[in-house]
N, C-alpha and C positions, 0 to 999 in steps of 0.2 A: 806557414811562413813565419819562422822564428825571428829572423833578423828584420830590422826596419828597412823597408824597400828604399832604394835610391831614386827610383822613378815611379811616378803614378800616371797611368794612362786613363784618361777620363773619356768615356764614350757616351754620347748623348743621342737619344732617339725620341722624337716627338711625333706621335701618330703614324709611325712607320716602322715596320718590322721585316720587310722583305729581305733586306740585305744585312740585317743586324748580326746574325750568326756568322756571316762571312767576316764582318768587321771584327767581332770578338776573336774569331779564330786567327785572324792575321796578327792581332796583338799578342795572342798566346804562343804562336809559333815563331818565336824570335831566336836568333843566334845569341842574344844576350841572356845570361842565366835567369831562369824563371823565378828563383828566390830573391832576385835583386830588384824586382818590380812588381807592382800590383795593378790590377785592372778593375776599374769601377765603371759600372753601367748605370746611367740615370735615364729613366724613361717614364712616360706618363700613361702606361698601359700594362696590363697583365696578359700573358700568353703562355699556355702550358708548355708548348714546345720550346720557346725561347727561355722561359724560366727554368725548365729542367736542364737545358744546356748550360745555363749560367751556374746552377748549383753543382752540376757534375764537374765543372772546370774550376771550381773554387774562385769564382769571380764575385766581387761584391756588387750587390744590386740595390739600387735606391729608387723608390717610387716617388715621383713629384708631379704635381699639377702646375708647376711654374711654367708660364707661357713664354717668358723671355729667355732667349738663348743664353744671354749673360747671366741670368738668374740660375739656370741649370748648371752652368760652369762654376759659378760662385759656390753652389751647394757641393759640387764635386771637389773643389779645392779645399773647402772647409772639412770635408770628410777624408781627405787624402793624407798619406803619411810620407810620401816622397818629397825630396827637396827640388826635384825636377818634375815639372808637370807637362805631359804631352796630351794633346787633344785629338780626338778621332770622331768624325761624323759617322752616323750609322750606315751610310751608304758608301763610304770610302774604305780603303784598306791600307795597311802598312806593308812595306817591303820587309822581308825577313831580317834584313840587316839594320833596320831603322833605329831600334833602341840602342844597339851597340854603337852605332855611329854618333847618336845623340850623346850617349854617356862619354865617349872619347872626346867629343867636342867640348863638353863642359869641364872635363878634366884638363884639357889643353889650355882653355881660356878660363881661368879661375873666376874672373869677374863677369863672365857672360850672363846676360839677363834674358836674352831672346835668341832663339834659334829657328831658322826657316830653311827647309829643304825644297828641292825642286820636285816636280810631280809627273807621273805618267797618267795620261788621260785614257780612260777605258769607257766602253759603252755599257749598257744595262746587263749584257751577258758576260762582261769581263774581258771582251776583246779589246786589244790595244788600238787606240785611235792615233795617239802620238806619243813618242818617247824621246825626250831630248837627251843629248849626249852630256855626260858629266864633264865639267870643266873647271873644277877647283872651288874655291870659296873666297868670300869677302868678309873680313873681320873689321868692324867699324867701332871705334871708341872715341872718336873726335868728330864734332859736329859743327857745321856752319850752314849757311843758306843753300849752298850748292849740294851738300849731302842730303839735307831735308828734301830739296826739290827732286833729286835723283831717285830717292827711295819712294817718294809719293807718286811721281810720274810713272815709275816702273811697277807700281802696285806690289811692293815687296812683301805685303802681308797676305797675298791671295791664298785662300783655302786654309781654314783653321786646322785641318788635319795634317798640315805641313808645319805646324807651329809647336814649339816647346818653350817653356819659360822657366826661369828660376822662381820658385814659389814666393820668395820674399820680395820679388820685384813688382808684384802686381797689387793694386788696391782692389780687393775683392768687392768692396762696397760699391765702388764706381763701376766695376765690371757688371755687377748685378743690375745696373740701370740700363744696360744696353739691350735693345730689343733683338736685333739680328746680326748686326755687323761686328761680331766679336773679334774676327780676324783683324779688321781695321783698327779696332780699339787696342788690341794686344800689341800691335806694332807701335801705334802712335803713343801709347803709354810709355814705351821705351824711349821714343824720340823726345817726348815732352820732358822726360827726366834725364836725358842724355846718358842713358845706360848702354853698355856695350852690347852689340848684336853680331850675329853671324848669319850670313846668307850662304848656305851650302848648296852648290849647284849640282849635287848628286840627286837624281830622282829616286826618292825613297817613300813616296806616297802614291797610291793609286786613287786618282780623282775620277769619280764615276759621273758620266753624263747620262741621264735617263729621262724618259718621258718625252712625248712628242710635242710639237707646236700646238698651241691652243688658240681657239678663236675668241674674239671679244664676246663676253656674255656667258662663257662656260664657268662652272664652279671653280675649276682650277685657276682660271684667269682671274676670278674674283679674289681668290686667296693671294695670288701674286700681286694684285693691285693693292691689297692691304699691306703685304710685305714691302712693297716699294715705299709706301708711306712711312712705315716704321724704320726702314733703312735710312731714309732721308732724315728722319727725326734723330737717328743715331749720329749722323754727321753734325747736326746742330749741337747735340750734347757734347760730342768730342771737341768741337770748336770751343765751347765754353770751358771745358776741362783744361784745354791747352793754353789758356790765357796767361798762365804763369811763365811760359816760355815764349816771349814776344817774337823772337826770331823764327821759331817753328811756326807760330800761329799765323804770321804774315804769309809764309809759304803755303800753309794749308788753306788760308783764306782765299788766295788767288787760284790755287790749283784744284781746290775741291769744294770749299764752302759756297762760293758764289754760284757755281753751276748747280749745286744741290738746291740752293735757295731759289734759283730760277725755275728749276723743275718743279719744286714743291708748290710755288705760287702759281704756276700755270696749271698743274694737274689737280691740286687739292683745294686751292683757295680762290682762284680767279681774281688775283690781285694784279691787274694789268699794269697799272702805273708803277707798282713796286717792282714788277718784272722789268719795266723800262729803266727804272732807276738803277737796278742791279746791273743791267747790261751796260749802262753808262759808267758804272764803277769798274766794269771789265776793261774799259779803255785805259785804265791805269795799270792793268796787269802787265808786269814786266816779263812774264813767261809765255805770252802769246804774241803771235805776229799781228801787225795792224790789220791785215786782211781778215784774220779770224775774229779779231775784236769787232770790226765793223759788221761782220756777219751776225754776231751776237746781237748787236743793236738792231740790225735789220729784222732778225727773227722776233725781237721784242716789239718792234713797230708792227710787224705782221700780226702779232698776237693781240694788239689793240683792236684790230678790225675783224680778224678771222680767228677769234679765240678757240672756238670749238674745233676747227680744223687743226690748229697747232697743238691743242691739247690731245686730240685723238692720235695725231702723228707721234707725239712723244710717248704716249702710253703704249702704242703698238711697238715702237722701237724698244722700250724697256722690257716688254713681254717677250719680244723676239729674242733678245739677248739675255733672257732668263734672269731678269732683275739685277743686272750688273749695274749697281748704283754707285754714284750718280752719273747717268749718261748726260752729256752735254747736248744741247740742241744741234750743235754744228758737227762735232767730231765723232760721230757714230762710226764712221768708216774704220776707226782705229780700234774697234772693240771686239774683234773676232778672237776673243781670249780663249774660248773653249776649243779652238782648232789649232792653236799654236802655243808654244811656251812664251809667256809674256815677259820674260826677263830679257 
């Protein structure tokens, strides 16, 4: 590759290699010219089959023992040459037109800082579970409370494999502090700084659902339990980072932070009075109905007496929905995100 690449694709893999070659192949087999982008793989393991495949396809490989997802992406960004950064998880795939569409979008909107495309959900064998119809795009460069609320409530960051950013728009040091919720941080970084973003409703990522349900006590469940804790901690970090934008932070506080704080204090801290105080703050939430706010208070009161029951209930719900953090105590019925397009 003689010319400087326009796009850098960063693929991360942590203790998982089953789908990695598929992910790499999808990044290599693009309709966008191969000499206009680079592929970087960051992983915490060596494997002869995978490593030979990487060498044969002129892919840059970096070994890292970094445990934080944000730390791995920070390393990839520091080693990248492209001005546009696209992320890909080891178990997901790109549609063949992904990079061409990304390039065209950043060319069309010169100030664009954040791009997110829709996704096709597939199973562990690559069979399509759901495929939304494309329906245009949303370019946003002006922000107020209603815009912040809409983007946060729609979870417009969902799936880091659907995200591309302008390299200069991200604070890689802050990104390196994020444990798991890098997709959440990447969008909220843009909202905090009021940078232009584009939601492309064309499905250009294959998002893979794999692994069966696990029972309480299994090793996989123990790992998810730790992941839930780290994801909730990420919410608290992002809230602190967002204090420079008071309008955004207020929306984030009521729509995300308070629920995360309730979950954390029920599951990991057993701070029953603090859970009650947080639920009372929910009564001031302008984005929830009074019925829902009263239910939060009721759940907090129930937690005072039947803490173990409430704690186990919330843990099981989080595990059932594959760590979709933060789940509220009340509004779990709205979280069937893996079975439908959540835009």
